[in-house]
C-alpha positions in Angstrom: -0.1 -0.3 -0.2 1.3 3.5 -0.8 1.4 6.4 1.6 0.5 9.6 0.3 1.6 13.1 2.5 -1.2 15.9 1.7 1.3 19.0 2.7 -0.8 21.9 4.0 0.9 25.2 4.3 -1.5 27.1 6.9 -1.3 31.0 8.0 -4.5 32.5 9.7 -6.1 29.7 8.4 -8.6 29.3 11.1 -12.1 30.0 9.4 -11.6 27.2 7.1 -9.5 24.8 8.3 -11.9 22.2 9.6 -14.1 22.5 6.5 -10.9 21.7 4.7 -10.1 18.5 6.9 -13.1 17.1 6.2 -13.7 17.6 2.3 -10.0 16.3 1.8 -11.0 13.4 4.4 -14.3 12.3 2.2 -11.5 12.2 -0.9 -9.0 10.5 0.9 -11.2 7.7 2.9 -12.8 6.8 -0.5 -8.5 6.0 -2.2 -8.8 2.4 -0.2 -5.0 1.6 -1.7 -3.6 4.5 -0.5 -2.6 4.8 3.6 -2.7 8.9 3.8 -1.0 11.6 6.0 -2.3 14.9 6.3 0.9 17.3 7.1 -0.2 20.5 8.4 2.4 23.9 8.6 1.6 26.2 10.7 3.5 29.4 9.5 3.5 31.5 12.5 -0.4 32.1 12.6 -1.9 34.7 15.0 -5.3 33.1 15.4 -6.2 30.3 16.5 -4.9 27.6 13.9 -2.2 26.0 16.0 -5.6 25.4 18.9 -7.3 23.4 15.9 -4.3 21.7 14.7 -4.1 20.0 18.1 -7.3 19.3 18.1 -7.5 17.7 14.7 -4.2 15.6 16.0 -6.0 14.4 19.0 -8.8 13.5 17.0 -7.3 11.8 14.1 -4.0 9.9 14.2 -3.5 10.9 10.3 -3.1 14.2 10.9 0.5 16.1 12.0 1.4 19.4 12.3 4.6 21.5 12.6 4.4 25.0 13.6 6.8 27.5 12.8 8.5 30.1 15.5 7.1 32.8 13.5 6.0 33.4 9.8 9.0 32.5 7.6 6.6 32.4 4.3 4.6 29.7 1.9 7.6 28.7 0.8 9.3 27.9 3.7 6.6 26.0 4.7 6.4 23.9 1.5 9.6 23.1 1.9 9.2 22.1 6.0 6.3 20.1 4.6 8.4 17.8 1.9 11.5 17.9 4.3 9.0 16.1 7.2 6.7 14.0 4.6 7.1 10.3 4.9 4.9 9.3 2.2 6.0 7.7 -1.2 4.2 10.5 -2.7 3.5 14.1 -1.5 1.1 16.4 -2.3 1.0 20.5 -1.7 -2.5 21.8 -1.4 -3.7 25.2 0.4 -6.0 25.1 3.3 -8.5 27.9 1.8 -10.1 24.8 -0.7 -9.3 27.0 -3.8 -7.6 23.2 -4.8 -10.0 21.0 -5.4 -9.8 17.9 -3.1 -11.7 15.9 -6.0 -8.3 16.0 -8.1 -6.6 14.2 -5.8 -7.7 10.2 -7.4 -6.7 12.0 -10.6 -3.3 12.8 -9.5 -2.7 10.1 -7.6 -4.0 8.1 -10.9 -1.1 9.4 -13.1 1.5 9.2 -10.9 1.3 5.7 -10.1 -0.2 4.4 -13.2 0.8 6.8 -15.8 4.2 6.9 -15.1 4.4 10.5 -14.4 6.7 12.0 -11.8 4.3 14.5 -11.2 1.0 15.9 -11.6 -0.6 19.3 -11.2 -3.4 21.5 -11.3 -3.6 24.3 -13.9 -6.0 27.1 -13.2 -7.6 28.0 -16.2 -9.3 31.0 -15.0 -9.1 34.0 -12.8 -12.6 34.4 -11.8 -13.2 36.2 -8.4 -10.0 38.5 -8.8 -10.5 41.8 -9.3 -9.6 43.2 -13.0 -6.2 44.8 -12.2 -5.0 42.2 -10.1 -5.5 39.7 -12.4 -4.0 41.6 -15.4 -0.6 42.4 -13.3 0.0 38.5 -12.4 -0.8 37.8 -16.1 1.3 40.2 -17.4 4.2 39.0 -14.6 4.2 35.5 -15.7 4.6 36.6 -19.5 7.7 38.6 -18.3 9.3 35.9 -16.0 8.8 33.3 -18.8 10.5 35.4 -21.3 13.5 36.0 -18.8 14.0 32.8 -17.3 13.1 30.3 -20.3 11.4 28.4 -17.7 7.8 26.8 -17.5 6.1 29.2 -15.3 2.7 29.8 -17.2 0.1 32.1 -15.5 -2.3 28.9 -13.6 0.5 26.9 -13.1 0.7 27.0 -8.9 1.8 25.0 -6.0 -1.3 22.3 -6.2 0.6 19.4 -7.0 1.2 15.7 -6.6 4.9 14.3 -7.0 7.1 11.3 -6.3 9.5 10.9 -3.7 12.4 11.2 -6.5 11.0 14.6 -7.6 10.3 15.7 -3.7 14.1 15.0 -3.2 15.2 16.8 -5.9 13.5 20.1 -4.6 14.9 19.5 -1.2 18.2 19.6 -3.1 17.6 23.2 -3.9 18.8 24.5 -0.1 18.9 28.2 -1.1 17.2 30.7 1.6 15.4 32.7 -1.0 12.9 30.4 -2.2 11.1 30.6 -5.2 8.8 27.2 -5.7 7.3 28.0 -9.0 10.5 28.4 -10.3 12.1 25.5 -8.5 9.4 23.3 -9.5 10.0 24.1 -13.2 14.2 23.9 -12.3 14.0 20.2 -11.2 12.2 19.3 -14.0 10.5 15.8 -14.3 7.6 14.8 -16.6 4.4 16.7 -15.2 0.9 16.1 -16.5 -1.1 19.3 -16.1 -4.9 19.1 -14.8 -7.1 22.2 -15.5 -9.5 23.1 -13.3 -12.0 26.1 -12.5 -10.8 28.9 -10.2 -13.0 29.1 -6.8 -13.1 31.5 -4.6 -11.7 31.0 -1.0 -14.7 28.8 1.2 -14.1 31.1 4.3 -11.4 33.9 5.5 -9.3 36.4 3.4 -6.4 36.1 1.2 -3.3 37.0 3.0 -1.4 38.2 -0.4 -1.4 42.0 -0.7 -0.5 43.8 -3.3 2.6 44.8 -1.9 3.5 41.0 -0.8 2.5 39.9 -4.4 4.8 42.5 -6.2 7.7 41.8 -3.5 7.2 37.8 -4.3 7.2 38.8 -8.3 10.6 40.4 -7.6 12.0 37.7 -6.0 10.7 35.3 -8.6 12.7 37.2 -11.3 15.8 38.1 -9.2 15.9 34.2 -8.1 15.6 32.7 -11.7 17.0 35.2 -13.8 20.0 37.4 -14.8 18.2 39.3 -17.7 17.7 42.4 -15.6 21.8 43.0 -15.5 21.4 42.3 -19.0 18.9 45.0 -19.5 20.9 47.5 -17.1 24.0 46.9 -19.4 21.9 47.7 -22.4 20.8 50.7 -21.0 24.1 51.8 -19.9 25.8 51.6 -23.6 22.7 53.1 -25.2 22.9 56.1 -22.9 26.8 56.1 -23.6 25.9 56.3 -27.2 23.4 59.2 -27.1 25.6 61.1 -24.9 28.2 60.4 -27.8 26.0 61.4 -30.9 24.7 64.1 -28.7 28.1 65.7 -27.9 29.2 65.4 -31.1 26.1 67.3 -32.5 26.8 69.8 -30.0 30.1 70.5 -31.1 29.3 70.5 -34.5 26.6 73.1 -34.5 28.5 75.2 -32.3 32.1 75.0 -34.3 30.4 75.2 -37.9 27.5 76.6 -37.8 28.2 79.3 -34.9 25.0 78.0 -32.7 25.0 79.0 -29.0 24.9 75.8 -26.7 21.7 76.2 -24.9 22.2 75.3 -21.2 20.4 75.1 -18.0 17.3 73.3 -18.6 18.9 70.6 -20.7 21.5 69.8 -18.5 19.4 69.7 -15.2 17.2 67.3 -16.9 20.2 65.2 -18.6 21.7 65.1 -15.2 18.1 64.3 -13.1 18.1 61.6 -15.9 21.5 59.8 -16.1 21.6 60.0 -12.2 18.0 58.2 -11.9 19.7 55.4 -14.3 22.4 55.1 -12.3 20.5 54.6 -9.1 18.2 51.7 -10.6 21.2 49.8 -11.9 22.8 50.1 -8.4 19.4 49.0 -7.2 19.1 46.1 -9.5 22.8 45.0 -8.4 22.1 45.7 -5.0 19.3 42.8 -5.4 21.9 40.2 -6.4 24.4 41.4 -4.1 21.7 41.2 -0.8 20.5 37.7 -2.2 23.9 36.7 -2.2 24.4 38.1 1.3 21.7 36.0 2.6 22.8 32.7 1.0 26.1 33.4 2.7 24.4 33.4 6.3 23.5 29.8 6.1 20.4 30.8 8.2 18.2 28.0 8.2 15.1 27.9 5.9 12.5 28.0 8.9 12.5 27.1 12.5 10.1 24.8 14.6 8.4 26.1 17.8 6.3 23.0 18.2 5.5 19.4 16.3 3.2 16.9 16.8 6.1 14.6 16.6 8.5 13.4 13.4 7.0 10.6 11.0 10.1 9.9 10.2 10.2 6.6 11.7 6.4 5.3 10.5 
């Protein structure tokens, strides 16, 4: 009998956690050839999420949980889940029921019987999202695909079931600055995509603000692409050529045609423009240097405050 570990990152999910548990258990109970465990990762929740996880552990021996000492982020929670999972297959799901539990059986069949290393859900649309947020998200994925040359299409999320071999490959990527969508693409392996309709959260509110999404997007770009440095270099070359052409043109007009060099406004605009470009280039370089700095510290990806017990021996 195969063992399946369902990894569930949680951050302030008290309103939806019990509903998620009930819906997933309904599906898992129909999978007679699978021994399943639910591994909840409490990412430093401020509400009663941890209390609910304790109750679930007492109620159901198939439930385990790990509680972080603070909020380390979903990427760290997914890494912790894969690291502590004991199953032959691992599946990552959000606790808000936006990932349909009904797909678990089809995913298991794909990785068990059809020979795929991974089976992932592909969100067909963004129903329920604001137009601005939807436009920005789609634009981001188009940009990062062109920059990184990796398969990170809009709709390809974290909801996926994978073999132990793929899970170990992901765990071998030890970087502190993690962008899991990029890591999933980086490790490769044969993946089957299952489309599903987007649904709104069953309860509670999204934890992703525009600011956090913007920071997340930048992290993805700087983690998997050096294109920003190339763009900065191209901008420097272009500005050098333009300034050279402008200087030569001004010299010709002054020496040959006797035109006076018009000055104050042009000089101020050029200074402000060039200084802005320089600061932009410095900030791009600073992003890469700061990521190197954080990696060199060798800090742990997450810190455990409380755990229901390791399942490694089971």
